[in-house]
VODREN-894715 format. One record per residue: residue number from 1; residue in one letter; chain; x, y, z of N, C-alpha, C in turn. Coordinates in steps of 0.02 Angstrom, whole numbers, plus 50000, padded with zeros to 5 digits. Atoms other than C-alpha are relative to their C-alpha. Example, Ala and Ser with C-alpha at 12.3 -4.5 7.8 and 13.67 -1.06 7.14 Angstrom:
pos  code  unit  n.xx  n.yy  n.zz  ca.xx  ca.yy  ca.zz  c.xx  c.yy  c.zz
1  A  A  50045  49941  50000  50615  49775  50390  50045  50060  50000
2  S  A  49958  49941  49997  50684  49947  50357  49961  50055  50037
END
This chain:
pos  code  unit  n.xx  n.yy  n.zz  ca.xx  ca.yy  ca.zz  c.xx  c.yy  c.zz
1  M  A  49967  49939  50023  46503  49553  49690  50075  49999  50018
2  K  A  49929  50003  49980  46664  49524  49788  50039  49954  49955
3  I  A  49967  50048  50044  46705  49376  49677  50016  50033  49933
4  L  A  49990  49965  50064  46684  49483  49521  50058  50050  50006
5  I  A  49946  49952  49989  46799  49619  49591  50066  49963  50007
6  W  A  49939  50040  49991  46927  49488  49644  50024  49972  49933
7  F  A  49983  50029  50064  46922  49403  49474  50025  50053  49951
8  T  A  49979  49944  50043  46936  49569  49380  50068  50025  50020
9  S  A  49935  49977  49976  47083  49621  49488  50056  49953  49979
10  I  A  49950  50049  50020  47177  49461  49452  50015  50005  49926
11  I  A  49990  49993  50072  47150  49479  49265  50037  50064  49984
12  L  A  49967  49936  50012  47202  49661  49268  50074  49997  50019
13  L  A  49930  50007  49979  47361  49622  49365  50039  49955  49952
14  S  A  49967  50045  50047  47402  49480  49246  50016  50036  49934
15  V  A  49989  49962  50062  47382  49593  49095  50055  50051  50009
16  L  A  49948  49950  49987  47488  49730  49172  50069  49968  50007
17  A  A  49936  50035  49992  47624  49606  49219  50026  49976  49932
18  A  A  49980  50024  50067  47626  49535  49042  50027  50058  49958
19  C  A  49978  49943  50040  47648  49709  48969  50070  50023  50019
20  S  A  49934  49976  49978  47807  49738  49068  50057  49962  49967
21  Y  A  49948  50039  50033  47902  49604  48970  50012  50029  49931
22  G  A  49983  49972  50065  47992  49681  48823  50046  49952  49963
23  T  A  49956  50041  50041  48117  49619  48696  50062  49978  50037
24  D  A  49941  50019  49961  48251  49608  48831  49984  49945  50050
25  F  A  50019  50052  49952  48155  49477  48931  50016  49932  49971
26  P  A  49977  50063  50028  48239  49307  48906  49951  49942  50006
27  E  A  50045  50056  49988  48098  49196  48969  49959  49985  49938
28  G  A  50040  50022  50057  48019  49097  48828  50031  50013  49932
29  F  A  49968  49987  50065  48141  49154  48693  50047  49943  49983
30  S  A  49952  50050  50023  48231  49022  48593  50007  50005  49925
31  L  A  49988  50000  50072  48309  49015  48422  49981  49931  49973
32  P  A  50017  50065  50029  48248  48879  48304  50064  49960  49984
33  E  A  49944  50042  50021  48360  48733  48259  50025  50026  49933
34  G  A  49972  49974  50062  48478  48786  48122  50020  49946  49952
35  D  A  49977  50045  50053  48522  48705  47957  50050  50041  49960
36  I  A  49948  49960  50031  48688  48772  47892  49992  50004  49925
37  A  A  50006  50000  50073  48660  48720  47711  49940  50042  49977
38  K  A  50059  49960  50018  48484  48795  47704  50012  50074  50015
39  G  A  49985  49930  49983  48544  48953  47791  50045  50033  49949
40  E  A  49955  49974  50051  48684  48975  47666  49962  50012  49934
41  Q  A  50039  49994  50061  48563  48946  47522  49954  50062  50003
42  V  A  50045  49943  49991  48439  49075  47589  50041  50065  50000
43  F  A  49957  49941  49997  48580  49200  47626  50019  50022  49930
44  L  A  49979  49984  50068  48638  49191  47445  49939  50016  49956
45  Q  A  50060  49991  50041  48464  49178  47367  49969  50070  50009
46  Y  A  50031  49935  49986  48399  49336  47452  50050  50057  49999
47  K  A  49948  49950  50008  48562  49429  47421  50010  50043  50062
48  C  A  49991  49966  49935  48588  49471  47604  50064  50041  50002
49  Q  A  49937  49963  50002  48762  49533  47559  49991  50072  49978
50  A  A  50013  49930  50019  48681  49693  47491  49999  50044  50062
51  C  A  50002  49961  49937  48660  49748  47673  50049  49975  50052
52  H  A  49959  50031  49949  48768  49627  47772  50068  49978  49974
53  A  A  49934  50025  50016  48950  49576  47774  50012  49936  50039
54  L  A  49983  50063  49968  49001  49398  47811  50063  49973  49968
55  K  A  49934  50021  50025  49180  49339  47794  49992  49938  49956
56  G  A  50002  50056  50046  49198  49225  47644  49941  50003  49951
57  Y  A  50059  49994  50044  49037  49283  47558  49996  50069  49968
58  E  A  50000  49935  50033  49088  49439  47464  49971  49992  49930
59  D  A  50029  50001  50067  48991  49479  47305  50003  50072  49973
60  D  A  49990  49933  50026  49054  49632  47212  49949  50019  49947
61  S  A  50050  49985  50051  48915  49618  47082  49937  50032  50030
62  L  A  50060  49972  49968  48783  49673  47209  50008  50074  50014
63  I  A  50000  49930  49980  48736  49854  47238  49994  50002  50076
64  K  A  50000  49996  49927  48777  49891  47420  49951  50053  50023
65  E  A  50050  49954  49973  48636  49972  47519  50029  50050  50049
66  F  A  49970  49957  49950  48751  50048  47650  50074  50009  49984
67  D  A  49928  49990  50008  48925  50124  47647  50039  49950  50043
68  T  A  49970  50049  49955  48969  50013  47794  49949  49944  50013
69  P  A  50048  50054  49991  48879  49844  47786  49995  49978  50073
70  V  A  50012  50026  49932  48805  49770  47945  50033  49932  50005
71  P  A  49964  50064  49996  48924  49631  47999  49957  49945  50031
72  L  A  50033  50059  49971  48856  49457  48034  50054  49955  50029
73  G  A  49952  50044  49968  48938  49326  48141  50025  50032  50064
74  G  A  49973  49973  49939  49033  49352  48300  50023  49945  50047
75  T  A  49972  50047  49952  49099  49269  48455  49948  49971  50047
76  S  A  50051  50024  49953  48936  49243  48549  49963  49940  49970
77  S  A  50037  50058  50023  48859  49071  48534  49934  49993  50038
78  L  A  50060  50003  49959  48719  49109  48656  49963  50067  49995
79  V  A  50042  49941  50004  48579  49232  48624  49943  49990  50050
80  K  A  50050  50009  49948  48465  49258  48774  49935  50036  49985
81  T  A  50061  49961  50013  48342  49388  48707  49995  50016  49926
82  Y  A  50011  49980  50069  48266  49441  48542  50041  50062  49984
83  A  A  49962  49938  50010  48349  49611  48563  50074  49985  49985
84  Q  A  49931  50019  50013  48521  49528  48568  50007  49970  49930
85  C  A  49997  50032  50066  48480  49433  48409  50000  50052  49945
86  V  A  50006  49951  50054  48432  49585  48306  50047  50059  50008
87  S  A  49953  49944  49990  48554  49711  48382  50055  49979  50049
88  P  A  49947  50023  49956  48708  49624  48451  50045  50055  50017
END
C-alpha cells in the first residue's frame, strides 16, 4: 500500500510540475531550420502582406485586413520562447 501511495504521489507531482510550464518557458523550444527561398515563396503565396508589413514586400493590390499591419522582422536574432515568437 505504501508503494502505491508513493508511486501515485510521484506521478501527481510530475503532472503538477509539467502544468506550470507555459509559453514563456524556454526549455525545449527551438525554431526549425529556415529556408529563405521557401519562406519568401510561402509568404507571397499565402498573401501574408494582407495582415503583415515587411520592408520590400509591399503589395497594393491586396485588401488590407488591419489599418495598421503587424510588422515582421526586427533586430532580435534569438527567440527563447514561443511567446516571444508570436508576440515580440
